[in-house]
C-alpha positions in Angstrom: -64.4 -91.5 -110.7 -66.3 -89.0 -108.7 -67.3 -91.7 -106.2 -63.6 -92.7 -105.8 -62.6 -89.1 -105.3 -65.3 -88.8 -102.6 -64.0 -91.9 -100.9 -60.4 -90.5 -101.0 -61.6 -87.2 -99.6 -63.5 -88.9 -96.9 -60.5 -91.0 -96.0 -58.3 -88.0 -95.8 -60.8 -86.1 -93.7 -61.2 -89.1 -91.4 -57.4 -89.3 -91.1 -57.1 -85.6 -90.2 -59.9 -85.9 -87.7 -58.2 -89.0 -86.2 -54.9 -87.2 -86.0 -56.5 -84.2 -84.3 -58.2 -86.5 -81.8 -55.1 -88.4 -81.1 -53.1 -85.1 -80.7 -55.7 -83.8 -78.3 -55.6 -87.1 -76.3 -51.8 -86.9 -76.2 -52.2 -83.6 -74.4 -55.4 -84.2 -72.4 -54.6 -87.6 -71.0 -51.2 -86.7 -69.5 -52.6 -83.5 -68.1 -55.6 -85.3 -66.7 -53.3 -87.9 -65.2 -51.1 -85.1 -63.6 -54.2 -83.4 -62.3 -55.5 -86.6 -60.7 -52.0 -87.5 -59.4 -51.7 -84.2 -57.6 -54.9 -84.6 -55.6 -54.5 -85.3 -51.9 -57.1 -86.8 -49.5 -59.3 -84.6 -47.3 -57.5 -86.2 -44.4 -54.0 -87.6 -44.5 -50.9 -88.3 -42.5 -47.7 -86.5 -43.2 -46.0 -89.9 -42.7 -47.4 -90.9 -46.1 -46.0 -87.9 -47.9 -43.5 -88.3 -50.7 -40.7 -90.7 -50.9 -38.4 -91.9 -48.1 -34.9 -90.5 -48.4 -32.4 -92.3 -46.2 -29.4 -90.2 -47.2 -27.2 -93.1 -47.8 -27.8 -94.5 -44.3 -29.6 -97.7 -43.2 -33.0 -98.0 -44.7 -34.7 -99.2 -41.6 -36.9 -102.2 -41.2 -37.0 -104.6 -44.2 -40.0 -104.7 -46.6 -41.3 -101.4 -45.4 -44.2 -99.9 -47.3 -43.5 -96.2 -47.3 -42.5 -94.2 -44.2 -45.8 -94.8 -42.5 -45.5 -98.6 -42.8 -41.9 -98.4 -41.6 -42.6 -96.1 -38.6 -45.8 -97.9 -37.7 -44.1 -101.1 -36.6 -43.8 -100.7 -32.9 -43.3 -97.0 -33.2 -43.3 -94.2 -30.6 -46.1 -91.7 -31.0 -45.2 -88.0 -30.9 -47.7 -87.8 -28.0 -45.1 -89.8 -25.9 -42.4 -87.3 -26.7 -43.5 -84.7 -24.2 -42.5 -83.5 -20.8 -44.5 -85.2 -18.0 -47.0 -83.2 -16.0 -45.7 -81.5 -12.9 -44.9 -78.1 -11.3 -43.6 -75.3 -13.5 -41.2 -72.4 -12.8 -42.8 -70.3 -15.5 -46.6 -70.8 -15.8 -48.4 -68.7 -18.4 -51.9 -68.8 -19.9 -52.4 -67.2 -23.3 -55.9 -66.6 -24.6 -56.2 -66.3 -28.4 -58.9 -63.9 -29.8 -59.9 -62.7 -33.2 -61.4 -59.3 -33.9 -60.5 -55.6 -33.9 -57.1 -55.0 -32.6 -55.6 -51.7 -31.2 -51.8 -51.7 -31.7 -49.4 -50.0 -29.2 -49.1 -47.3 -31.9 -52.9 -46.6 -31.6 -53.7 -47.9 -35.1 -56.7 -50.3 -35.2 -56.6 -53.3 -37.5 -58.5 -56.6 -38.0 -56.4 -59.4 -36.6 -55.6 -61.5 -33.6 -54.4 -61.1 -30.0 -53.0 -63.1 -27.2 -54.3 -61.9 -23.8 -55.7 -58.9 -25.6 -52.4 -57.7 -27.2 -50.2 -58.2 -30.2 -47.4 -59.0 -30.2 -48.4 -61.4 -27.5 -46.9 -61.3 -24.0 -43.1 -61.7 -23.8 -42.3 -65.0 -22.1 -39.1 -64.9 -20.0 -37.4 -67.8 -18.3 -34.0 -68.6 -16.7 -32.0 -71.3 -18.2 -32.9 -74.6 -16.6 -36.5 -73.7 -15.6 -39.6 -75.6 -16.6 -41.9 -73.6 -18.8 -45.6 -74.3 -19.0 -47.9 -72.4 -21.4 -51.7 -73.1 -21.5 -53.2 -71.9 -24.8 -56.9 -71.1 -24.7 -58.9 -70.4 -27.9 -61.6 -67.9 -27.2 -63.0 -67.3 -30.7 -60.5 -68.1 -33.5 -62.8 -70.1 -35.7 -60.1 -71.8 -37.7 -58.3 -73.1 -34.6 -54.9 -72.2 -33.3 -51.6 -73.7 -32.0 -48.3 -72.4 -30.7 -45.0 -73.3 -32.3 -41.8 -72.5 -30.3 -39.7 -71.1 -33.2 -36.1 -72.0 -32.8 -36.5 -73.7 -29.4 -35.7 -77.4 -29.6 -38.7 -78.5 -27.5 -39.9 -82.2 -27.4 -41.7 -83.1 -30.6 -45.1 -83.5 -28.9 -44.9 -79.8 -27.9 -43.8 -78.5 -31.3 -47.2 -77.0 -32.0 -47.8 -78.0 -35.6 -51.4 -78.7 -36.4 -51.9 -82.1 -38.0 -48.4 -83.3 -37.2 -47.9 -83.0 -33.4 -51.4 -82.0 -32.2 -54.8 -81.1 -33.4 -55.6 -77.4 -33.8 -57.2 -76.0 -30.6 -60.9 -75.4 -31.4 -63.0 -72.5 -30.1 -63.5 -73.2 -26.3 -60.6 -75.6 -26.2 -57.1 -75.5 -24.7 -53.7 -77.2 -24.9 -50.8 -77.2 -22.5 -47.2 -77.0 -23.7 -44.3 -77.9 -21.4 -40.6 -77.8 -22.0 -37.3 -77.3 -20.2 -35.6 -74.0 -20.9 -32.3 -75.7 -21.6 -30.8 -73.0 -23.9 -30.3 -69.3 -23.2 -31.1 -67.0 -26.1 -33.7 -65.1 -28.1 -36.6 -67.0 -29.6 -40.2 -66.5 -30.5 -43.6 -68.3 -30.7 -46.4 -68.2 -33.2 -49.4 -70.1 -34.5 -48.8 -73.0 -36.9 -52.4 -73.4 -37.9 -53.3 -71.5 -41.0 -49.9 -70.0 -40.2 -49.6 -67.2 -42.8 -52.7 -65.2 -42.1 -52.6 -65.9 -38.3 -49.0 -64.8 -37.9 -49.4 -61.8 -40.1 -52.5 -60.9 -38.2 -50.8 -61.0 -34.8 -50.6 -64.5 -33.2 -47.0 -64.4 -32.1 -44.7 -63.2 -29.3 -41.2 -63.4 -27.9 -39.5 -66.1 -25.9 -36.4 -65.0 -24.1 -34.3 -67.3 -21.9 -31.5 -65.7 -19.9 -28.5 -67.5 -18.3 -28.7 -68.2 -14.5 -26.5 -65.2 -13.8 -28.3 -62.9 -16.1 -26.5 -60.4 -18.3 -24.7 -58.6 -15.5 -24.6 -54.9 -16.0 -25.7 -55.2 -19.7 -29.1 -53.8 -20.4 -31.6 -56.0 -22.2 -34.0 -54.6 -24.8 -36.4 -56.6 -27.0 -37.1 -55.4 -30.5 -39.8 -57.6 -32.1 -40.3 -56.3 -35.6 -43.5 -57.0 -37.5 -45.3 -55.5 -40.5 -49.0 -55.0 -39.8 -50.9 -54.3 -43.0 -48.0 -52.6 -44.7 -46.4 -50.7 -41.8 -43.3 -51.8 -39.9 -43.5 -51.8 -36.2 -41.3 -52.5 -33.2 -43.2 -54.2 -30.4 -46.3 -52.9 -32.1 -45.1 -49.3 -32.2 -44.4 -47.4 -35.4 -41.4 -45.1 -36.1 -38.9 -44.4 -33.4 -39.2 -46.5 -30.2 -37.2 -45.0 -27.3 -35.5 -47.7 -25.1 -33.9 -47.5 -21.6 -30.1 -47.3 -21.5 -27.9 -45.0 -19.4 -25.0 -43.2 -21.0 -21.7 -45.2 -20.8 -23.5 -48.5 -20.4 -23.7 -51.6 -22.6 -27.1 -52.8 -23.9 -28.1 -56.0 -25.8 -30.9 -55.4 -28.4 -32.7 -58.7 -29.2 -34.0 -58.3 -32.8 -36.7 -60.8 -33.8 -37.9 -60.8 -37.4 -41.5 -62.1 -37.4 -42.2 -61.3 -41.1 -42.1 -63.3 -44.3 -39.1 -61.5 -45.7 -35.7 -60.3 -44.5 -35.2 -57.0 -42.6 -31.9 -55.0 -42.8 -30.6 -53.8 -39.4 -27.8 -51.4 -38.7 -26.7 -49.1 -35.9 -26.2 -45.4 -36.2 -24.2 -43.4 -33.7 -22.0 -46.3 -32.5 -20.4 -49.6 -33.6 -22.0 -52.8 -32.4 -21.2 -56.5 -32.0 -23.3 -59.3 -33.3 -23.2 -61.5 -30.2 -25.8 -64.1 -31.0 -27.6 -65.6 -34.1 -30.8 -67.6 -33.7 -30.1 -68.0 -29.9 -26.5 -69.2 -30.3 -23.6 -67.1 -29.1 -21.0 -65.9 -31.7 -17.5 -66.7 -30.8 -15.3 -63.6 -30.3 -17.5 -61.0 -32.1 -15.7 -57.9 -33.3 -17.1 -54.4 -33.4 -18.6 -53.5 -36.8 -20.6 -50.8 -38.5 -21.9 -53.0 -41.4 -25.5 -53.6 -41.9 -27.0 -57.0 -41.1 -29.6 -59.0 -43.0 -32.0 -60.8 -40.6 -34.0 -63.4 -42.5 -37.6 -64.2 -41.9 -38.0 -66.0 -38.5 -34.4 -65.3 -37.5 -33.1 -63.5 -34.5 -29.9 -61.4 -34.0 -28.6 -60.0 -30.7 -26.8 -56.8 -31.2 -24.6 -55.4 -28.3 -24.0 -51.7 -28.3 -21.8 -49.5 -26.0 -23.8 -46.3 -25.5 -21.7 -43.1 -25.6 -20.8 -41.7 -22.2 -21.8 -38.2 -23.2 -25.4 -39.3 -23.9 -25.1 -38.9 -27.7 -27.9 -40.6 -29.7 -27.8 -44.2 -31.0 -30.3 -45.7 -33.4 -30.8 -49.4 -34.1 -32.4 -49.1 -37.5 -34.8 -51.8 -38.6 -35.5 -51.6 -42.3 -35.2 -47.8 -42.4 -38.8 -47.4 -41.3 -38.5 -48.1 -37.6 -35.7 -47.8 -35.0 -34.9 -48.4 -31.4 -33.4 -45.3 -30.0 -31.1 -44.4 -27.1 -29.8 -41.1 -25.7 -30.4 -37.7 -27.3 -32.4 -37.5 -30.5 -30.5 -38.6 -33.6 -31.8 -38.2 -37.2 -32.3 -41.5 -39.2 -29.0 -42.8 -40.4 -28.5 -44.2 -44.0 -27.8 -47.9 -44.5 -24.0 -48.6 -44.6 -22.5 -49.8 -47.8 -21.0 -52.9 -46.2 -22.9 -55.9 -45.1 -21.8 -58.3 -42.4 -21.2 -61.9 -43.6 -21.8 -64.4 -40.8 -19.7 -66.9 -42.8 -16.6 -64.8 -42.0 -17.6 -63.0 -38.8 -16.0 -63.9 -35.5 -13.4 -66.5 -34.7 -13.4 -70.2 -35.5 -14.1 -72.7 -32.7 -14.3 -76.5 -32.5 -17.6 -78.1 -33.3 -19.2 -80.7 -30.9 -19.3 -83.3 -33.7 -17.4 -84.1 -36.9 -19.5 -83.2 -40.1 -17.1 -85.2 -42.2 -18.2 -88.3 -40.5 -21.8 -87.9 -41.5 -24.2 -90.8 -41.3 -26.7 -89.3 -43.7 -26.3 -86.9 -46.6 -29.3 -85.2 -48.1 -30.1 -82.8 -50.9 -32.7 -80.1 -50.6 -32.8 -78.5 -54.1 -35.4 -75.7 -54.4 -36.8 -75.0 -57.8 -40.0 -73.9 -59.5 -42.2 -75.2 -62.4 -45.6 -75.3 -63.9 -47.9 -78.1 -62.7 -50.8 -79.0 -60.4 -50.8 -78.7 -56.6 -53.8 -80.5 -55.2 -55.6 -80.1 -58.5 -54.8 -76.4 -58.9 -52.7 -75.4 -61.9 -50.0 -72.9 -61.4 -46.3 -72.1 -61.0 -45.3 -73.9 -57.9 -42.2 -74.5 -55.8 -40.4 -77.9 -56.1 -38.1 -79.9 -53.9 -35.5 -82.0 -55.7 -37.5 -81.4 -58.9 -40.8 -82.7 -57.6 -44.0 -81.0 -56.7 -45.7 -81.4 -53.3 -46.7 -83.9 -52.0 -44.1 -85.9 -54.0 -41.3 -84.5 -51.8 -38.6 -86.2 -49.8 -39.2 -87.6 -46.3 -35.8 -87.3 -44.8 -35.3 -90.3 -42.5 -32.8 -90.4 -39.7 -31.9 -92.3 -36.6 -31.3 -90.8 -33.2 -27.6 -89.9 -32.9 -26.9 -89.6 -36.6 -24.6 -86.9 -37.9 -26.5 -85.3 -40.8 -25.3 -83.2 -43.7 -27.6 -81.4 -46.0 -26.9 -79.6 -49.2 -29.4 -76.8 -50.0 -29.4 -75.4 -53.5 -31.8 -72.6 -54.4 -32.3 -72.0 -58.1 -35.9 -70.9 -57.8 -35.5 -67.3 -58.6 -36.5 -66.1 -55.1 -35.0 -66.0 -51.6 -36.3 -68.6 -49.2 -35.7 -68.5 -45.4 -35.4 -72.2 -44.6 -36.5 -73.3 -41.2 -35.9 -76.8 -39.7 -38.0 -77.5 -36.6 -36.5 -79.1 -33.5 -32.8 -78.7 -34.4 -30.0 -76.1 -35.0 -27.6 -76.6 -37.8 -24.2 -75.2 -38.4 -23.4 -73.6 -41.8 -20.3 -75.3 -43.2 -20.0 -73.6 -46.6 -21.8 -71.3 -49.1 -21.3 -71.9 -52.8 -18.6 -74.4 -51.8 -16.6 -71.8 -49.9 -15.9 -73.0 -46.4 -16.9 -70.9 -43.3 -13.9 -69.1 -41.8 -15.6 -67.3 -38.9 -17.3 -68.3 -35.7 -19.5 -71.4 -36.0 -22.6 -70.1 -37.7 -25.5 -71.9 -36.0 -29.0 -71.3 -37.5 -32.6 -72.5 -37.3 -33.6 -70.0 -40.0 -31.3 -69.9 -43.0 -31.3 -67.1 -45.5 -31.1 -69.3 -48.7 -30.7 -66.7 -51.4 -31.5 -67.6 -55.0 -28.5 -68.7 -57.1 -26.6 -69.9 -54.1 -26.0 -73.2 -52.3 -25.4 -74.0 -48.7 -23.9 -77.0 -46.8 -25.2 -77.4 -43.3 -24.8 -80.1 -40.6 -26.5 -81.1 -37.4 -26.9 -84.0 -35.0 -30.2 -85.9 -35.0 -30.6 -85.6 -31.2 -34.3 -84.7 -30.8 -36.5 -87.7 -31.9 -39.8 -86.7 -33.6 -41.5 -85.7 -36.8 -40.4 -82.3 -37.8 -41.3 -79.8 -40.5 -38.4 -78.5 -42.8 -39.9 -75.6 -44.7 -39.7 -72.1 -46.1 -40.6 -69.5 -43.5 -42.0 -67.1 -46.0 -45.3 -68.5 -44.7 -47.1 -68.2 -48.0 -44.6 -70.7 -49.6 -45.3 -73.9 -47.7 -48.9 -73.8 -49.0 -47.3 -73.4 -52.4 -45.3 -76.6 -52.0 -42.1 -75.6 -50.3 -42.3 -78.0 -47.4 -40.7 -81.3 -46.4 -40.2 -83.2 -43.2 -37.5 -84.8 -41.1 -38.6 -88.1 -39.6 -36.9 -90.3 -37.0 -37.2 -94.0 -37.6 -39.8 -95.5 -35.3 -41.7 -92.2 -34.6 -45.4 -92.0 -35.6 -48.1 -89.5 -35.3 -51.8 -90.1 -34.6 -52.7 -86.7 -36.1 -53.9 -85.9 -39.6 -53.9 -82.9 -41.8 -57.5 -81.9 -42.6 -60.2 -84.1 -41.1 -62.7 -83.1 -38.4 -60.0 -80.9 -36.6 -59.5 -79.0 -39.9 -55.7 -79.1 -39.3 -53.9 -76.8 -41.7 -50.2 -76.3 -40.6 -49.5 -74.1 -43.6 
């Protein structure tokens, strides 16, 4: 009897042990599989990322094996999508350096400079001119590139390490060339180890004026950036006086180079929002509302300065201001906020968004998982963790619609390289103002946006959040034209790291 009881006890203990082992395996095996599945090679092509999404359009060549296999069949390299060598109307050399930096305010930080200053030199061109910029890396050990933010340059000059070029190593150089076809306010910045390099100072303004200039209107640049916790305008802290005679009109070009939005408003006079992201607003009306300028975005504010010389302040976040005329104390932020969806007067679009050839979803979320083997709470695209994200595939000439839905709990400034898109609706409510063209969209949490554009710039383009910490946390996809390939790889001997 005792022997039988011992046998029964042993069987029960064995069963409990077996159940515990199986339960542990039920947890460990899937977790281990997810960990292994999240790992990416030390060197890879972005063409191999994720799953091709054709947006309901033609799926390209038959029997393709992923986007790389499809594009590789007789494809055009991004290296071929460049302006040919030749004379340039604007010819600039920018030398990137790392080390101790003295800002225009006099504060000294550890960071980066271009030609010894940060922000880097303002590049100005007249619409129609050929621009050539030679980037030289003096001592930035991680390498460097220049991306022309908001300017629809040829793909081979987009400046994204591992996608359109290798990062420029110490002692190396790279020449960018593009035709200044569009007038407006833009900027440039590094797209190699982008978050620390941009925060540390590797950026500057690009301004293209129309052939006739702005006439009698004054032209003031306000490049806003937070260096180590302090907001600056063109590297200066606090109030920054600007030229402007009483009774004249001035255009203030606000460029937000940070990871988050900045609130702008004007004290002492109304203003007109005359351009967003380099595109003119149709029939802008005077307003006194504040304006949210998302990360990477630009806003041109036009102000009529009082004839009696009274003070005017263009407030940027409440910590810095561009000032005109007699001293004026800081002005509180207005209660109202300008809504670009309703501002200005409607105008015809150059294409029909209802006749879209491709329709894509870009749903932004967040969940626990592994990103390249690292556990954490990561951003998702269409429910998937990077690198299992969509590769949006188009053909040249396609009309493209995209539905962006942000349910992630945080704002995301979404930036599509190489294209401008028009915002058709927010939360299903159609736009009623001027066509609202963007390259940097303030996608607020809990809201959705419908945008459209024409695929008229062949290449391989990033489509990512411009809070530059977020792409490295998974919030990044690409727009790819059929038949376009890249010889460049993320990682590898060039240590390409576009995030």
